[in-house]
ZAMARGU-4260 file (C-alpha; in steps of 0.2 Angstrom, whole numbers, plus 5000, padded with zeros to 4 digits):
<rodrens>
0) 5182/5290/6095 | 5187/5275/6086 | 5202/5266/6093 | 5217/5262/6081 | 5227/5246/6079
5) 5246/5244/6074 | 5249/5226/6070 | 5267/5221/6067 | 5261/5205/6057 | 5256/5217/6043
10) 5274/5224/6041 | 5288/5214/6033 | 5300/5208/6047 | 5314/5196/6048 | 5309/5192/6066
15) 5291/5188/6063 | 5285/5200/6076 | 5267/5197/6082 | 5265/5212/6093 | 5248/5222/6091
20) 5246/5239/6099 | 5228/5247/6101 | 5222/5263/6109 | 5219/5281/6104 | 5228/5286/6088
25) 5242/5296/6097 | 5245/5283/6110 | 5247/5270/6097 | 5259/5280/6086 | 5270/5284/6101
30) 5270/5266/6107 | 5273/5259/6090 | 5287/5271/6086 | 5295/5266/6103 | 5293/5247/6098
35) 5300/5250/6081 | 5316/5258/6088 | 5319/5247/6103 | 5315/5230/6094 | 5316/5233/6075
40) 5331/5245/6075 | 5322/5259/6066 | 5326/5278/6069 | 5312/5288/6077 | 5307/5303/6067
45) 5293/5311/6057 | 5295/5299/6043 | 5293/5283/6054 | 5278/5291/6063 | 5270/5295/6046
50) 5272/5277/6040 | 5265/5271/6057 | 5250/5282/6056 | 5247/5277/6038 | 5247/5259/6042
55) 5234/5261/6057 | 5218/5252/6056 | 5202/5254/6065 | 5199/5242/6079 | 5186/5230/6075
60) 5182/5224/6093 | 5172/5237/6103 | 5182/5244/6118 | 5174/5243/6135 | 5170/5260/6142
65) 5182/5267/6155 | 5169/5267/6168 | 5153/5257/6172 | 5150/5238/6169 | 5153/5229/6153
70) 5138/5227/6141 | 5128/5211/6141 | 5136/5197/6132 | 5134/5198/6113 | 5128/5216/6113
75) 5138/5229/6102 | 5138/5247/6108 | 5145/5264/6103 | 5157/5274/6114
</rodrens>
């Protein structure tokens, strides 16, 4: 499964927030919604979560598997 990224730098903000959240899609949507409410003053709801989901991008850096050693340096792998 491809990890997703929500990056505040890609959204207009008066506070110039630089937070980036990455993980599985549902984790990122939940965390980004909590951040949008607590830091940016948005109201949580289906519309906010839809906008977050539409703005997600695939993570470009491969994630390290949950178990086992990391791959050799410079090697790219699929999860």
